[in-house]
N, C-alpha and C positions, 0 to 999 in steps of 0.2 A: 384556657382563656383567662382564668383568674391569675392575676399578677402580671399579665402581659400589658405592655404599654400600647398606646394607640398605634404607633408605627409597627410594632410587632403583630398586632391584630390585622393591620392592612397587609403586611408582607406575607404572613403565614395562613391567613384565613380568607380575606376578601379577594386578593389577587388570584390565588389558585382557583377560587370558585368561579370567577368571571373570565378566566383565561380563554376558554373556547369562544366566548363572545368577542373578546378583544382580537383573537386570531381571525375570525370571520370578517370583522369590520375592517381590519388592516388589509386583508387580502382583497376585499371588494374595492377598497379605495385605491389600491395600487393600479387597478385597471384604468382608472381615470387620471393617472398622473400627468398625462399629456394635455388634458383639458385645462385651458387657462382662462375661461370665462369669455366665450365668443361674444355674447350679447353686450357685455360691458365695453369691450374694445370696439365692437362694430358701431355702437352709438356715436362714438367720437372719431370714427375712421374716415379720413379724407386723404387726398393726395399729398399734402405737406407732411403728414405724420406716418406715411408708409414705412420709412426707414427705421423709425423707433417704435412703432406700435404694431408691427407685423408679427403675428404668431402663426402657427401651422394652420389653424382653422380659417383665419382671415386670408391667408395666402391661397388655400384651397378654394375659398369663395371667389377670390379675385381671378384665379386661373380658370375655374370652371364656369362661373356665371358671367363675369365681365369680359373675359378674353376668349370664351368659347373653346377652351382646351379641356374638354370633358374627360378624355382619356388620362391625361396627366393628373388632373384633380382626383379622379377616381383611384388611380394608382397610389397617390400619396395618402389619400384617406384610408385606403385598404391597408397600406403599410402601417399607418398609425394604429388601426384596429388590431392588426396581427401583432404589433409590438406590445400593445396593452395585454393581449391574451398571453403572449410569451412571458411577460412579467408575472402574471397571475399564476401560470403553470409552474414556472421555476420557483417562485417564492412559496407556493403551496408545498412543493416537494421539500424545500429546505425547512420550512416550518414544521411539516409533518415528521421529518427526520429528527428534529431537535425537541419537539414538544409532544408529538403524538396526536395532535389535533390538526384538522385541515378542512377544506371545503368539501372534498370528496375522498 
């Protein structure tokens, strides 16, 4: 540690020490990559802005609640969840292969 610059201390001491925490946080955030802030968009959601403000969550809401197409809304919501899980599993395997750390 003596004689090392600030960047060298960060690179060789600090980052390797917190690498497991960084890996866990990144993996957990990957599962929510398709969430775009339903509440913020829903507050300003109206018929004139459907074409520019529609995201997966608001589309599911509109199909399921407003148009009573529960099966379609459930299928799309389930696909979104399965895709998030798939992202977590694949990225966990890749990260575990290269760093040795992972969620499980």
